[in-house]
N, C-alpha and C positions, 0 to 999 in steps of 0.2 A: 104153867108149863106148856110149851108148844113142842110138838114132835114134827120132825121132817124126816123124810126117807133119804138115806145116803144116795149120793150121786144125783140128787135133785137140786134144783135151784133153791137157795135159801132166802131169796128176796122177799117173798110173801111172808114167810115165817118171821124174818127179821123186822119187817114193817109192823106186823101185828105185835111182836114182842116189844118194840119201842113204844107203841101206843098203850099197851097194857102192863108194861114193866114186868113181863114174864121172861123166863129163860127158854132158850131154844135147845132142844136135845135132838141128836140124830138117832133115829130108830133104824137099826140094821136089819136088812132082810136076808142077809147071807149070800147075796149074789156075787159079791166081790170082796176079796181080801187083797189089798194092794201089796206090791213088793215091799214098800216101806213098812207096812204093818207086819208082814212076814218076818222081816229083819228084826222087828221088835217083839217077836214071839206072840203076836196077836193071831188068834185062830177064829174060825167061825163060831166055835163054842164060846170063846171069851166075848165075842161081840154079842151073842145071844144073852150071855150072862149080864152084860151091861144093860141090855134091853129090859131084863127082868128087874134090875135095880132101879131103872128109870120108872118102870110101871109101878113098883112098890112105892116109890117116892110120890108119884102122881096120885096114887090112891089114898095116901095118908093125909 
């Protein structure tokens, strides 16, 4: 499992993922919620909740 921060380039993460057969997950810092996300009822809280789920998965 590889984490990248939202709004950052995913080139390095994708390169490492290809080489290691890992999945890339976006870790949200809460700096931005896009208009598209708002239209889909995504909130900062829901983004943080997805972070928690990713961390739980990574630690198992």
